[in-house]
N, CA and C atoms as an extended XYZ file, in Angstrom:
426
Properties=species:S:1:pos:R:3:atomname:S:1:resname:S:1:resid:I:1 pbc="F F F"
N       -66.025       12.854        1.187 N   UNK     1
C       -64.630       13.973        0.592 CA  UNK     1
C       -64.511       15.719        1.508 C   UNK     1
N       -63.356       15.391        1.529 N   UNK     2
C       -63.612       16.711        2.237 CA  UNK     2
C       -63.189       18.014        1.360 C   UNK     2
N       -63.166       19.235        2.065 N   UNK     3
C       -63.031       20.512        0.655 CA  UNK     3
C       -61.753       20.189        0.312 C   UNK     3
N       -60.855       20.407        1.808 N   UNK     4
C       -59.161       20.037        1.455 CA  UNK     4
C       -58.527       18.460        0.168 C   UNK     4
N       -59.248       17.257        0.134 N   UNK     5
C       -59.615       17.196       -1.066 CA  UNK     5
C       -60.367       17.070       -2.632 C   UNK     5
N       -60.460       18.074       -2.477 N   UNK     6
C       -61.891       18.139       -3.426 CA  UNK     6
C       -60.765       18.467       -4.636 C   UNK     6
N       -60.674       17.584       -5.575 N   UNK     7
C       -60.292       18.763       -6.916 CA  UNK     7
C       -60.971       19.440       -7.618 C   UNK     7
N       -59.689       20.209       -8.236 N   UNK     8
C       -60.446       21.524       -9.200 CA  UNK     8
C       -61.197       21.063      -10.548 C   UNK     8
N       -61.307       20.107      -11.184 N   UNK     9
C       -61.057       19.944      -12.176 CA  UNK     9
C       -62.052       18.290      -11.969 C   UNK     9
N       -62.958       17.991      -13.166 N   UNK    10
C       -62.797       16.631      -13.074 CA  UNK    10
C       -62.678       15.849      -14.450 C   UNK    10
N       -62.232       14.968      -14.544 N   UNK    11
C       -61.615       14.101      -15.274 CA  UNK    11
C       -62.926       13.235      -15.677 C   UNK    11
N       -63.423       12.947      -16.946 N   UNK    12
C       -64.160       11.817      -18.008 CA  UNK    12
C       -63.114       11.671      -19.482 C   UNK    12
N       -63.394       10.399      -19.149 N   UNK    13
C       -62.486        9.510      -21.024 CA  UNK    13
C       -63.490        8.532      -21.252 C   UNK    13
N       -63.064        9.323      -22.777 N   UNK    14
C       -64.166        8.079      -23.859 CA  UNK    14
C       -63.638        8.051      -25.004 C   UNK    14
N       -64.431        7.566      -25.780 N   UNK    15
C       -63.824        6.974      -27.705 CA  UNK    15
C       -64.853        7.722      -28.372 C   UNK    15
N       -64.332        7.726      -29.115 N   UNK    16
C       -65.505        8.791      -30.049 CA  UNK    16
C       -65.981        7.314      -30.955 C   UNK    16
N       -67.690        7.529      -31.032 N   UNK    17
C       -68.142        6.329      -31.184 CA  UNK    17
C       -69.280        6.904      -32.812 C   UNK    17
N       -69.177        5.493      -33.385 N   UNK    18
C       -69.732        6.029      -34.340 CA  UNK    18
C       -70.794        6.611      -34.688 C   UNK    18
N       -72.197        6.258      -33.655 N   UNK    19
C       -72.715        7.214      -33.756 CA  UNK    19
C       -72.275        9.498      -33.422 C   UNK    19
N       -71.500        9.088      -32.794 N   UNK    20
C       -70.948       10.439      -32.386 CA  UNK    20
C       -69.674       11.150      -34.139 C   UNK    20
N       -70.245       10.939      -35.312 N   UNK    21
C       -69.402       11.168      -36.402 CA  UNK    21
C       -70.186       11.657      -37.283 C   UNK    21
N       -69.485       12.363      -37.974 N   UNK    22
C       -70.950       12.648      -39.148 CA  UNK    22
C       -70.777       12.492      -40.761 C   UNK    22
N       -70.917       12.497      -41.379 N   UNK    23
C       -70.925       11.579      -43.017 CA  UNK    23
C       -69.413       11.875      -43.328 C   UNK    23
N       -68.523       13.272      -42.835 N   UNK    24
C       -67.290       13.320      -43.459 CA  UNK    24
C       -66.666       12.019      -42.902 C   UNK    24
N       -66.675       11.525      -41.799 N   UNK    25
C       -65.393       10.592      -40.780 CA  UNK    25
C       -65.179       11.672      -39.233 C   UNK    25
N       -65.721       13.182      -38.865 N   UNK    26
C       -65.073       13.443      -38.106 CA  UNK    26
C       -66.406       13.497      -36.945 C   UNK    26
N       -66.170       13.843      -35.488 N   UNK    27
C       -66.801       13.969      -34.656 CA  UNK    27
C       -68.343       14.903      -35.722 C   UNK    27
N       -69.789       14.360      -35.340 N   UNK    28
C       -70.268       15.716      -35.181 CA  UNK    28
C       -70.820       16.237      -33.828 C   UNK    28
N       -70.224       17.981      -34.193 N   UNK    29
C       -70.128       19.043      -33.269 CA  UNK    29
C       -71.170       18.923      -31.989 C   UNK    29
N       -72.665       18.297      -31.806 N   UNK    30
C       -73.384       18.144      -30.687 CA  UNK    30
C       -72.419       17.157      -29.724 C   UNK    30
N       -71.711       15.848      -30.498 N   UNK    31
C       -70.754       14.692      -29.208 CA  UNK    31
C       -70.560       15.822      -28.486 C   UNK    31
N       -69.672       16.745      -28.804 N   UNK    32
C       -68.883       16.838      -27.315 CA  UNK    32
C       -69.737       17.940      -26.888 C   UNK    32
N       -71.125       18.761      -26.949 N   UNK    33
C       -72.404       18.697      -26.021 CA  UNK    33
C       -72.624       17.349      -25.229 C   UNK    33
N       -72.528       16.398      -25.585 N   UNK    34
C       -73.343       15.021      -24.922 CA  UNK    34
C       -71.948       14.103      -23.954 C   UNK    34
N       -71.228       14.399      -23.966 N   UNK    35
C       -69.522       14.493      -23.404 CA  UNK    35
C       -69.310       15.148      -21.928 C   UNK    35
N       -69.929       16.280      -22.358 N   UNK    36
C       -69.460       17.404      -21.138 CA  UNK    36
C       -71.014       16.865      -20.286 C   UNK    36
N       -71.465       17.117      -21.301 N   UNK    37
C       -72.809       16.654      -20.096 CA  UNK    37
C       -72.799       15.725      -19.367 C   UNK    37
N       -71.685       14.103      -19.900 N   UNK    38
C       -72.123       12.553      -19.114 CA  UNK    38
C       -70.571       13.158      -18.187 C   UNK    38
N       -69.610       14.053      -18.163 N   UNK    39
C       -68.665       14.275      -18.214 CA  UNK    39
C       -69.172       15.043      -15.847 C   UNK    39
N       -70.543       16.007      -16.688 N   UNK    40
C       -71.159       16.559      -15.436 CA  UNK    40
C       -71.735       15.440      -14.815 C   UNK    40
N       -72.807       15.103      -15.112 N   UNK    41
C       -73.640       14.202      -14.791 CA  UNK    41
C       -72.256       12.426      -13.191 C   UNK    41
N       -71.339       12.971      -14.276 N   UNK    42
C       -70.449       12.029      -13.655 CA  UNK    42
C       -70.038       12.882      -12.580 C   UNK    42
N       -69.307       14.116      -12.137 N   UNK    43
C       -69.233       14.868      -11.288 CA  UNK    43
C       -70.296       14.789       -9.971 C   UNK    43
N       -71.523       15.074      -10.647 N   UNK    44
C       -72.771       15.088       -9.517 CA  UNK    44
C       -72.605       13.152       -9.026 C   UNK    44
N       -72.139       12.993       -9.749 N   UNK    45
C       -72.701       11.181       -8.870 CA  UNK    45
C       -70.992       10.842       -8.081 C   UNK    45
N       -70.279       11.172       -8.118 N   UNK    46
C       -68.561       11.169       -7.530 CA  UNK    46
C       -68.779       11.941       -6.120 C   UNK    46
N       -69.989       12.590       -6.094 N   UNK    47
C       -69.726       14.043       -5.027 CA  UNK    47
C       -71.306       13.406       -4.110 C   UNK    47
N       -71.862       12.370       -4.821 N   UNK    48
C       -72.691       11.385       -3.783 CA  UNK    48
C       -74.812       12.465       -4.066 C   UNK    48
N       -74.524       12.280       -5.497 N   UNK    49
C       -75.449       13.387       -6.061 CA  UNK    49
C       -76.142       12.503       -7.130 C   UNK    49
N       -77.395       12.420       -7.223 N   UNK    50
C       -78.777       11.689       -8.278 CA  UNK    50
C       -78.768       12.561       -8.912 C   UNK    50
N       -79.444       13.571       -9.979 N   UNK    51
C       -80.615       14.131      -10.754 CA  UNK    51
C       -80.867       13.746      -12.100 C   UNK    51
N       -81.948       13.607      -11.901 N   UNK    52
C       -82.098       13.458      -13.399 CA  UNK    52
C       -83.193       14.408      -14.319 C   UNK    52
N       -82.384       14.859      -14.632 N   UNK    53
C       -83.043       16.017      -15.654 CA  UNK    53
C       -84.032       17.501      -15.006 C   UNK    53
N       -82.490       17.672      -13.931 N   UNK    54
C       -83.359       18.874      -13.196 CA  UNK    54
C       -81.749       19.998      -13.461 C   UNK    54
N       -81.404       19.793      -14.709 N   UNK    55
C       -80.405       20.376      -15.049 CA  UNK    55
C       -80.567       21.158      -15.749 C   UNK    55
N       -81.260       21.829      -16.476 N   UNK    56
C       -81.720       22.560      -17.700 CA  UNK    56
C       -80.156       23.356      -18.465 C   UNK    56
N       -80.021       23.062      -19.352 N   UNK    57
C       -78.870       24.087      -19.800 CA  UNK    57
C       -79.404       25.897      -20.683 C   UNK    57
N       -78.901       26.515      -20.316 N   UNK    58
C       -79.494       27.652      -20.397 CA  UNK    58
C       -78.076       28.716      -21.798 C   UNK    58
N       -77.185       28.319      -21.798 N   UNK    59
C       -76.700       28.473      -22.292 CA  UNK    59
C       -75.017       27.731      -22.955 C   UNK    59
N       -74.163       27.317      -23.970 N   UNK    60
C       -73.665       27.067      -24.443 CA  UNK    60
C       -72.747       26.999      -25.532 C   UNK    60
N       -71.244       26.668      -25.345 N   UNK    61
C       -70.121       27.584      -26.368 CA  UNK    61
C       -68.552       26.266      -26.746 C   UNK    61
N       -68.557       25.918      -27.680 N   UNK    62
C       -67.845       25.615      -27.951 CA  UNK    62
C       -66.663       25.852      -29.322 C   UNK    62
N       -65.935       25.584      -28.997 N   UNK    63
C       -64.530       25.695      -30.146 CA  UNK    63
C       -63.872       25.236      -30.570 C   UNK    63
N       -63.744       24.680      -31.451 N   UNK    64
C       -63.205       23.224      -32.441 CA  UNK    64
C       -61.991       23.639      -32.809 C   UNK    64
N       -60.804       22.996      -32.199 N   UNK    65
C       -59.372       23.631      -32.610 CA  UNK    65
C       -58.804       22.301      -33.721 C   UNK    65
N       -59.549       20.571      -33.182 N   UNK    66
C       -58.467       20.118      -33.841 CA  UNK    66
C       -59.590       18.525      -34.212 C   UNK    66
N       -59.629       18.057      -35.161 N   UNK    67
C       -60.579       17.225      -35.726 CA  UNK    67
C       -60.413       15.727      -34.817 C   UNK    67
N       -61.785       15.048      -33.997 N   UNK    68
C       -61.505       14.022      -33.713 CA  UNK    68
C       -62.953       13.286      -34.740 C   UNK    68
N       -62.141       11.806      -34.944 N   UNK    69
C       -62.512       10.757      -35.468 CA  UNK    69
C       -63.341        9.185      -35.138 C   UNK    69
N       -63.846        8.575      -35.564 N   UNK    70
C       -64.057        7.288      -34.878 CA  UNK    70
C       -63.206        6.648      -34.388 C   UNK    70
N       -63.220        6.489      -33.086 N   UNK    71
C       -62.380        5.244      -32.488 CA  UNK    71
C       -61.468        6.147      -31.875 C   UNK    71
N       -60.992        7.506      -31.734 N   UNK    72
C       -59.850        8.187      -31.355 CA  UNK    72
C       -60.514        8.453      -30.028 C   UNK    72
N       -59.446        7.987      -28.605 N   UNK    73
C       -59.377        8.180      -27.337 CA  UNK    73
C       -59.600        9.839      -27.186 C   UNK    73
N       -60.273       10.637      -26.078 N   UNK    74
C       -60.152       11.649      -25.778 CA  UNK    74
C       -60.303       11.707      -24.162 C   UNK    74
N       -59.726       12.596      -22.965 N   UNK    75
C       -60.164       13.344      -21.694 CA  UNK    75
C       -60.685       14.268      -21.804 C   UNK    75
N       -62.207       14.320      -21.189 N   UNK    76
C       -62.344       15.700      -20.869 CA  UNK    76
C       -62.495       16.020      -19.731 C   UNK    76
N       -62.342       17.451      -19.833 N   UNK    77
C       -61.435       17.807      -18.429 CA  UNK    77
C       -62.164       18.856      -18.131 C   UNK    77
N       -63.200       18.411      -16.766 N   UNK    78
C       -64.324       19.499      -16.356 CA  UNK    78
C       -64.112       20.158      -15.337 C   UNK    78
N       -64.201       21.584      -15.486 N   UNK    79
C       -64.186       22.768      -13.945 CA  UNK    79
C       -65.649       23.540      -13.824 C   UNK    79
N       -65.406       23.666      -13.203 N   UNK    80
C       -66.697       24.473      -12.531 CA  UNK    80
C       -65.549       25.593      -12.333 C   UNK    80
N       -66.730       26.840      -13.318 N   UNK    81
C       -65.910       28.074      -13.144 CA  UNK    81
C       -66.918       28.708      -12.614 C   UNK    81
N       -68.565       28.749      -12.283 N   UNK    82
C       -69.976       30.077      -11.114 CA  UNK    82
C       -70.357       28.550      -10.558 C   UNK    82
N       -70.786       29.405       -9.390 N   UNK    83
C       -71.607       28.180       -8.503 CA  UNK    83
C       -72.245       29.120       -8.032 C   UNK    83
N       -74.157       29.891       -8.577 N   UNK    84
C       -74.777       30.998       -7.798 CA  UNK    84
C       -75.812       30.116       -7.420 C   UNK    84
N       -76.802       30.934       -7.039 N   UNK    85
C       -78.034       30.733       -6.401 CA  UNK    85
C       -78.813       29.622       -6.647 C   UNK    85
N       -79.178       29.425       -7.750 N   UNK    86
C       -79.340       28.061       -8.646 CA  UNK    86
C       -78.964       27.622       -9.874 C   UNK    86
N       -77.637       28.575      -10.471 N   UNK    87
C       -76.520       27.560      -11.008 CA  UNK    87
C       -75.343       27.419      -11.136 C   UNK    87
N       -75.416       26.030      -12.401 N   UNK    88
C       -73.608       26.477      -12.223 CA  UNK    88
C       -73.116       26.861      -13.502 C   UNK    88
N       -71.617       27.017      -13.801 N   UNK    89
C       -71.332       27.692      -14.993 CA  UNK    89
C       -70.063       26.494      -15.088 C   UNK    89
N       -69.765       25.939      -16.226 N   UNK    90
C       -68.747       24.763      -16.153 CA  UNK    90
C       -68.039       25.071      -16.808 C   UNK    90
N       -67.133       24.978      -17.202 N   UNK    91
C       -65.979       25.040      -18.340 CA  UNK    91
C       -65.178       23.965      -19.239 C   UNK    91
N       -64.861       23.372      -20.240 N   UNK    92
C       -64.498       21.998      -20.001 CA  UNK    92
C       -63.428       22.286      -21.827 C   UNK    92
N       -62.373       21.636      -21.586 N   UNK    93
C       -60.919       20.974      -22.562 CA  UNK    93
C       -61.345       19.690      -23.059 C   UNK    93
N       -61.343       18.855      -24.508 N   UNK    94
C       -61.187       18.198      -25.013 CA  UNK    94
C       -60.024       17.398      -24.873 C   UNK    94
N       -59.174       16.569      -25.220 N   UNK    95
C       -57.799       16.475      -25.640 CA  UNK    95
C       -57.710       15.033      -26.188 C   UNK    95
N       -57.496       14.804      -27.445 N   UNK    96
C       -57.010       13.806      -27.744 CA  UNK    96
C       -55.565       13.122      -27.387 C   UNK    96
N       -55.228       12.301      -27.442 N   UNK    97
C       -53.071       12.534      -27.199 CA  UNK    97
C       -52.592       13.464      -26.629 C   UNK    97
N       -51.865       14.638      -27.224 N   UNK    98
C       -51.080       15.635      -26.395 CA  UNK    98
C       -52.478       17.183      -27.275 C   UNK    98
N       -53.070       16.619      -27.691 N   UNK    99
C       -53.042       17.860      -28.779 CA  UNK    99
C       -54.818       18.249      -28.163 C   UNK    99
N       -54.962       20.261      -28.295 N   UNK   100
C       -56.469       19.906      -27.947 CA  UNK   100
C       -57.892       20.396      -28.850 C   UNK   100
N       -58.401       19.624      -28.663 N   UNK   101
C       -59.481       19.150      -29.342 CA  UNK   101
C       -60.645       20.387      -29.974 C   UNK   101
N       -61.089       20.211      -28.127 N   UNK   102
C       -62.488       21.664      -27.924 CA  UNK   102
C       -62.440       21.819      -27.476 C   UNK   102
N       -62.680       23.517      -26.829 N   UNK   103
C       -62.901       23.979      -25.463 CA  UNK   103
C       -63.906       23.982      -25.913 C   UNK   103
N       -65.178       24.093      -24.745 N   UNK   104
C       -66.171       24.379      -24.297 CA  UNK   104
C       -66.717       25.300      -22.800 C   UNK   104
N       -67.811       25.524      -22.605 N   UNK   105
C       -68.440       25.921      -21.613 CA  UNK   105
C       -69.935       25.731      -21.658 C   UNK   105
N       -70.413       25.126      -20.539 N   UNK   106
C       -71.959       25.397      -20.496 CA  UNK   106
C       -72.468       26.395      -19.007 C   UNK   106
N       -74.079       26.509      -18.848 N   UNK   107
C       -74.054       27.042      -17.796 CA  UNK   107
C       -75.746       26.384      -17.637 C   UNK   107
N       -75.453       25.680      -16.682 N   UNK   108
C       -76.964       24.894      -16.066 CA  UNK   108
C       -77.667       25.406      -15.044 C   UNK   108
N       -79.122       25.955      -15.420 N   UNK   109
C       -79.548       25.587      -13.934 CA  UNK   109
C       -80.611       24.788      -13.546 C   UNK   109
N       -80.542       24.619      -11.751 N   UNK   110
C       -81.444       23.690      -10.955 CA  UNK   110
C       -82.513       24.187      -11.436 C   UNK   110
N       -83.186       23.603      -11.635 N   UNK   111
C       -84.883       23.498      -11.156 CA  UNK   111
C       -85.366       22.009      -10.820 C   UNK   111
N       -84.616       21.349      -10.034 N   UNK   112
C       -85.212       20.029       -9.330 CA  UNK   112
C       -86.393       20.274      -10.137 C   UNK   112
N       -87.854       19.214       -9.340 N   UNK   113
C       -88.691       18.606      -10.027 CA  UNK   113
C       -89.435       19.580      -11.004 C   UNK   113
N       -89.202       20.727      -10.470 N   UNK   114
C       -90.293       21.283      -11.328 CA  UNK   114
C       -90.095       22.371      -13.158 C   UNK   114
N       -89.931       23.854      -13.370 N   UNK   115
C       -89.505       23.960      -14.342 CA  UNK   115
C       -89.153       25.603      -14.241 C   UNK   115
N       -88.992       26.397      -12.939 N   UNK   116
C       -88.428       27.773      -12.841 CA  UNK   116
C       -86.828       27.220      -11.642 C   UNK   116
N       -85.999       28.149      -11.611 N   UNK   117
C       -84.552       27.374      -11.026 CA  UNK   117
C       -85.024       27.541       -9.307 C   UNK   117
N       -84.943       27.159       -9.107 N   UNK   118
C       -84.347       26.962       -7.742 CA  UNK   118
C       -83.065       26.866       -7.213 C   UNK   118
N       -83.250       27.345       -5.428 N   UNK   119
C       -81.771       27.294       -5.107 CA  UNK   119
C       -80.513       26.104       -4.962 C   UNK   119
N       -79.476       25.824       -5.128 N   UNK   120
C       -79.005       24.472       -5.583 CA  UNK   120
C       -79.155       23.608       -3.687 C   UNK   120
N       -79.226       22.866       -3.707 N   UNK   121
C       -79.179       22.250       -2.401 CA  UNK   121
C       -77.606       22.105       -1.511 C   UNK   121
N       -77.704       22.769       -1.067 N   UNK   122
C       -76.976       23.397        0.241 CA  UNK   122
C       -75.708       22.726        0.048 C   UNK   122
N       -75.800       21.095        0.620 N   UNK   123
C       -74.464       20.413       -0.177 CA  UNK   123
C       -73.788       20.561       -1.008 C   UNK   123
N       -74.527       20.391       -1.660 N   UNK   124
C       -73.681       20.640       -3.490 CA  UNK   124
C       -73.393       21.513       -3.934 C   UNK   124
N       -73.901       22.952       -3.401 N   UNK   125
C       -73.144       24.156       -3.565 CA  UNK   125
C       -72.172       24.705       -2.653 C   UNK   125
N       -72.174       24.200       -1.756 N   UNK   126
C       -70.265       23.939       -0.939 CA  UNK   126
C       -69.610       22.838       -1.622 C   UNK   126
N       -70.064       21.770       -2.453 N   UNK   127
C       -69.159       21.113       -2.672 CA  UNK   127
C       -68.189       21.773       -3.899 C   UNK   127
N       -69.392       22.104       -4.764 N   UNK   128
C       -68.780       22.830       -5.955 CA  UNK   128
C       -68.384       24.349       -5.771 C   UNK   128
N       -68.416       24.561       -4.672 N   UNK   129
C       -67.420       26.292       -4.414 CA  UNK   129
C       -66.132       26.234       -4.458 C   UNK   129
N       -66.513       24.679       -3.651 N   UNK   130
C       -65.032       24.150       -3.303 CA  UNK   130
C       -63.865       23.770       -4.213 C   UNK   130
N       -64.151       23.564       -5.898 N   UNK   131
C       -64.055       23.676       -7.093 CA  UNK   131
C       -63.520       24.752       -8.337 C   UNK   131
N       -63.590       25.539       -7.142 N   UNK   132
C       -63.788       26.863       -7.820 CA  UNK   132
C       -62.262       27.510       -8.004 C   UNK   132
N       -62.273       27.792       -9.515 N   UNK   133
C       -60.621       27.860       -9.351 CA  UNK   133
C       -59.644       29.309       -7.850 C   UNK   133
N       -58.678       29.310       -7.332 N   UNK   134
C       -58.443       29.818       -6.625 CA  UNK   134
C       -57.799       30.925       -7.257 C   UNK   134
N       -58.159       32.560       -6.520 N   UNK   135
C       -57.598       33.374       -7.889 CA  UNK   135
C       -56.562       33.280       -7.278 C   UNK   135
N       -55.698       33.462       -7.784 N   UNK   136
C       -53.657       34.717       -7.317 CA  UNK   136
C       -54.083       35.917       -6.822 C   UNK   136
N       -53.142       35.555       -5.516 N   UNK   137
C       -53.279       36.657       -5.252 CA  UNK   137
C       -52.346       37.883       -5.878 C   UNK   137
N       -53.030       39.098       -5.549 N   UNK   138
C       -52.531       40.233       -6.156 CA  UNK   138
C       -51.882       40.798       -5.411 C   UNK   138
N       -50.122       41.584       -5.847 N   UNK   139
C       -48.897       41.838       -5.153 CA  UNK   139
C       -49.493       43.215       -4.654 C   UNK   139
N       -49.736       43.831       -2.963 N   UNK   140
C       -49.737       44.537       -3.422 CA  UNK   140
C       -51.333       45.033       -2.014 C   UNK   140
N       -52.168       43.701       -2.481 N   UNK   141
C       -52.941       43.976       -2.604 CA  UNK   141
C       -53.946       43.748       -0.816 C   UNK   141
N       -54.975       44.299        0.036 N   UNK   142
C       -54.494       44.349        1.084 CA  UNK   142
C       -56.024       43.324        1.464 C   UNK   142
């Protein structure tokens, strides 16, 4: 995949499983974080990388806009918001049909096989940097 062909968002589709729901029949709040993590791993695999446990989350947030229930289909759009020396910030939206159900973000830090942050592999850093949103040009700026 070339930089010119790198998409800015990664799409992940799924269906609400019974285990994702609470006693009220709606998704349990933790399901959204599992889906975002699955989308993240799917993105990394699509870029040719496989990491097992090397990206602990250090910050997570979600806003729930509409309920999701057992067997609802959803699409999670994952975007890269920041790429640091050892961290990756993601933003994501989960939609079911035309409805925005959940908006979220999380920050993952690369620790490789250890416990302390280490620099991202150069190829991964470059690939993710190409997924950053392009900032709009400010009129009159030079």
